[in-house]
N, C-alpha and C positions, 0 to 999 in steps of 0.2 A: 503492500500501499503505499510507504513512503520510501521505496527506492534504494535501504540498504541492505549489506551484505547479514548485520547481524542486529540484535535488540536484546538489551539486560536489561530482564525484569528489576524494579524496586517496589518498595511501597510508598515514600513520597515525594514530594516536586525535590524536597531538599535535597534528599537522596541521591535524586538524582544528579543536580547539581554538584555534590561530594564525589558522585561515581566521574561524571564529565572532567573536574578538575584531577581527578588520581591519572583517568586515561591520556588527557593534554601531558602533565606531567612526564609520565611514563614515556609515551610517545617522542615527546620534546630529548629526553635522553636516550632511549632504543633507535631512533630514525632520524632526528635533527642534529645529533652531535652534541647536546648542551652540555656541560661539564653540570657534573653531581652535584645537586643542590643549589642548582644557579638558576633552574626556568624561573619564567615570570608568567605570570597571567594577568590581562589587562583588561578590566573593566569600566563602565561607564558611570558616570556620577548619577544618585538618583536610581540605583540597582536596588532589587530587592529577589531574592532568590529563598530567605530561609532564614532562620533564627540557630542554626550552629555554627561553633566558633570560627570553622572556615566560612561561612557566608555571611557573616557578620565582621569579618576583616575585610571584605571588599566593600564596606558600606561606609556611605559617608552621610547616615542618620543617627544622631547622638541618639535616639530611642534604641536604636537596635544596639548599637556596640558600646554605649557608655557603662562605665563599670565592668565591663566584662574583660578587659585588656588581663596579659600581654596578646597581642594578634598575630593572622597566619604571616608568614612573611613569603614574599614573590607575589602579591598582589598588590598592583597599582591601579590609579583610577585616575581616568580621560574624561573631560567632557560628553555628552551624549550627543548625536547627532553631530560629530565636527569629524570627518574623515580626515582632514588636515592634521589635526591633534593625531588619531590613530596611527597615520602614515609615519609619524615622528616616532612614536612608540616602534612602531615594528620592524622599525629599522635594525634596534637593536639584536644582534642574534639568540640572544637567553630567551626571549619571548614564544612560548609554548604555543598558547593562543589567546585571543578576543570573546570574552565571553560576553552577551548581551542579549536586554528582551528587543524583539522587534518593533513590539510596541510595551512602555514602560506601564506597568500594571500599578505597584503600590505608589508611583511617583506620581500618579492623576490621571491616566491612560495617554501619556505624552507620547506623540505620533509624532514619528521622525519624518523630515523632508521626502521625498518620492527620490529614488536615486540613492538612496542612503544605504538599504540592505546590501543592492548590487554594487553598491562602493567599496564595500566590507568585504563581501565575495573576492572583487579582483583587488584588494588590497593584501588578502591572506592568501593568494595564490602566489600576487609578486612574490613577497617575504616567504614563502613558506611557515606559515603562520596558523595554528587550524582555528576556523571558524566555529563558536559551539553558540546556538541559538536556543536558549532558554523560553521554549514556549508553552511552560507551563500555564500558565495564566491564558496567551493566544492561540495554542493552538485547538484540534479539533473542529473545525468550525466557525468558533465563537468571534473570531474578523469577517467573516462573508469570504473564506476560504480555507478549505482543510489545514494547511497554516498559514502564519501571517506573513511567512517569508515567500511564499507561494506568488504573492504581488508580485516581486520582483525577479522571482526564478531565482532567485538566491538559494540557494541549495547548501546546507550548513555541512560543516565536514562531522559535529556531533550534533545531533537532535534531543535535547530535555522534554517527556511529555509528562502530566500529571493531571489531576486535579477531575477535569473533564474525561478524562480516559476512564474513566469507570460510571462516567453518568453523575459521579457526585454521588455515588452508594457506596462505595466501599474504598480503602486504600489501595491504590495501586500506580505507580509512574515505571518510565522505561528511559533508557536508553540507547540510542539508535546511532550505530555507527558500521563503515566496512571493514572489511577485515584488518587495514594494513593500520589502523587506528585500534580496533576492539580486540585484538590479537596482543595487541603489546601486552596486556594484561593476562595472566598464565590462570588457567584453577586454583584456589585457595588464596589469590592475591588479593581477591575483595569479594565481596557476597552481603548478603542478610539473611539472617532465619528466616523471615516471610518472604523475601522476595521473591516473586517467580510463583506463589502458592498456586495450586490448580483452580480455586476458587477466584482468586482476585483475576485469573488469566480468563478464565471462563466469562467475567463480568465485564472485563475490558473490551473481549471479543465480541459478545452481544451487543456493548454499551454503540462501537463501531459502526456494526453492523446497522442498528438503528441511524446513526448520523448520515450514513450514506443513501439508506433504503426511502429516508423519509428527507432526503435532501437537505438536511439542516443548514449546511454552508450557504446554499441559495437563500433561503428564508431567514437568515441574519443578514446578510448582506441586502436583501429588499426592505427589510424594518427597522435596518439599525437606520438606514437614510431616510427614512421615512418619519424614525424619532428625532433624528440631530434637525432635520427639516421641521417637525412640529416645534421643536424647542427654540430652532432660529427663530422661529416667527414671532416667538413670545419673548426671547429673551429684547427683541429690538422695542421693544414696550416695558422692560423691567428695569428698574436701578440696583436691583440686587441679585440677580443674574448676569455677569459678564459674558461667556462663554459657553459654547460644547462643542468638545472633540472626542473625537473616537472612530473606529472601524468596526463596521457588522453590529454584532451587538455588545460589546466591549465601549462603552461612552462614560464619560464623563461632565459636568457642569461645575465652572468655576465660580463662585461668589464673589462678590466685593466685598472682601474682609481683607486682616489680615492674617498670614500662615501660621498666627498663635493663637486666631480667635477658638471660640467655639461653637461659630455660627455653622458649619457643616453638622455638627455631631447637634445642636441643636434641632435643626431643620428635617435633617434622618428620623429623631425622635418624633416629631411632630407628623412625617410620613408612615411612619410606623403606627402611630394612632390610627392615621384615616388607611390603614391596611395594605401599605408598601413595604418593602426593606431596602433599605439603602447602607451604603457603608462610605462613610467620612475617610476624607486622609487628608495630612496637612493642614488642617484648621477650614481651610477654605475650597474645598474639593469632593464632591460627592460622586460614588462612583455607580453606575447603573449598569448590571449583567444578569440580565433576565434569561429564565431558559429557554432554551434552543428551540424549543416546538412551541414560544409562545405565537398567538395569532395577533391580527390585526385590532379585532375586539379588545382583546386582553390589553396589548399595548395601548390603544387611546385608553383604557381604564387608568391603567397606569401613569400615562402622560398628565391627564387630568387630574391626578392625586398630588402629584409630584407640583403640577402649574397652583391647586389650589392651598398646597400647605403651601409654598412660597407666599403665595396671597395673603393666608392667614399669618404667617410668619411677620411680613412687611409690615 
């Protein structure tokens, strides 16, 4: 389905990220010839892929990392959506990989410029660096394509999937790579007690069949565009909401307030009271990621609740 030689199943998205990082380092030593313990992995500012020590070591969000040091060495940050900054780092022969979210989720559904992912792919090819795509939030039809990287035909060397891989009902994640990368790790060098257990694999298989058979990527693309159009119509008359952004059914609205404010949280509480669950992030952003099976009538109800809640709050 995704076009790779091998898949390594795990349980959670952060385990997938850890697996990808271990693969990249091992590949760097075995294939690229990086000196032992000198491998670097580059991340983008605003990234989020979990709360393990490795994950927070790549974070620039104090909420994630403060008070948990010392941190993992060999991780460095560059601005998101900046190909020049990426190229400057990739010139270092000790760089094994660049790990990035095609759309940053926890940062507030930050969509990069058109051509960014294609540019990442080309630069990684040019400098012999692995491109790791963290599609835990964006993958499995969420953005209107099976993978968000499909928008630019920017196939990563290592692909991480989770969350929706089970339809959200069972812990399962997966890391995909071709043999040249995946076989750098030998049996016994990495694994998880429950990773790849038969029930998890059966659930993932069933969920993927539903996504394909019901054409949920197309549904996400169509209804996502409808949602943003409706919200933009409202925003043009609102003083409280300044922006809507996203792809497919992964979207966010930006509130006209400070990042440290409680406005987004308060609005989410108001929406909950009115019958809609949404998640705030960074004080002034609210994310919306409805079930991919949602229909237009249900989405209209959601939009009505969002707008009425904002009006009540205002």
